[in-house]
N, C-alpha and C positions, 0 to 999 in steps of 0.2 A: 156680770154675766156667767151664769153657767149654764153648759148645757148637757143635757144629761138624755144616754140611748141606751135603752133597756134591747137583751137579746135572749136567745133561752129558751122561747117559750114553744108549747105544742102540744098535741095529744098524747098525753098517758094513762095507763090503765089503772084503775083502783090500787094502793100498794105500793105502786112504781116510785121511781124518785126525778126529779127534773132539777137540773143548775141554773139560775136564772142570772146572769149578768148585766151591770150595770157602769158604762163605760162616761166619765167625767172630763169634760175637757171647760177651760175659760179663766174663769178664779180658781187661785189655789185651792186644790182638791181637800188636803190635807187638816185643813183648819173648820171643814162643816161635818154637822150630824147630819147622818143619812138616813132615810126611811123607806119603808117597800108600805104599800096602800095596794088595795086591789075594790074591784066596782065588779058585780056581776049584774046583769042587766033586772031592773027594776028596786035595785038597791043602792043606797047609798054606799060611797068610797067608805071604806073601814082600813083603819091601822093593820097590818100585819107585824112590823119589827122595827128597830132603828136601833141602830149604831154609833157610837160616842166616835169622837173625830180621832181616836188612836186603837178605836177597836176594841179598849180596855169593857168599856161596858155594852151591853145590849139587853134588849127589851123586846119581850113578843105579847103578841095579843094570847090570850089564852086559848083561841081554836087552834092557836098552833106550836105554842108552847110542846117542846119533846118534839117534835115532827120537822121544824123547819129551823135549818143555823142561818146566822146574817152575820157576812166576814167582811171585812175589807181589804184592799191592798193599796196602802198609799203611794207607794214606789210606780203602781201601774195606773192609777187615777180610778181604781173600780171599784165595787162595792159589789157582793155575791148575796142570794138567796140559795140555800141548800135546802130543796124540797123534799123532804122522804115520806112515805107511808101516805101519802096523799089519797083525798077521798072525794067523790063527787062536788061536795061543797067547797071545794077550794077552786073550783072553775069559775074564772074572773079573768079580768083584765087586769095586770100586776103593774104596778107602777113603781119607779123609785124617785126620791125626789128630795131637794136639799135646806136643810134646816140652819141659815146663818144667823140668827138668833145669839146674842151672846147672852148667856146664864148665868146667875153670880155661881149657882151652884156649877160646877163644870160635870158632872156627872148623871146631870138631867137629862131626860133623851122624851121629848113630847110626843105624845100619840095624837096629837089635833091636827091635822091636815092643812089646816087654817095658818101653822106654823112655819111651812114649809112652803119655799118661795118659789123655788123651780121645780120643775117636772119634764119629765120624759115623756115620749109619746106613750108607753106604755107595751105590754106584748100578752099577748091572751095565750091563758094556758085553760087546756081542756081536758078532763078526768075523767074518761069512758072508758067501757068495756066493749 
């Protein structure tokens, strides 16, 4: 079992910044691929970012590339999403998730939500002036 708890959401103005955190507990954290997804009303959950077990490889959705940065601190069992230059369309509930799948390619990061076994409860991010 892996327990995930997101924090750091809130209201931010367009062009501003926000840092989301995800605290993990349970099974050893350092072996998991960690992902961020988001969902806004009336839309399906979408991939935002993912990071490899050691933080050496990251993957981003085109919509956030260059604005968001995914990082992790295995010593603290935590993963972070730094959101810069936010836009109103970034408004959503943000979820962190853990992918425990073994991939032959150790650098592969799966953007499909159904690959992720464990999910946090989500944190609301609202971008509005």
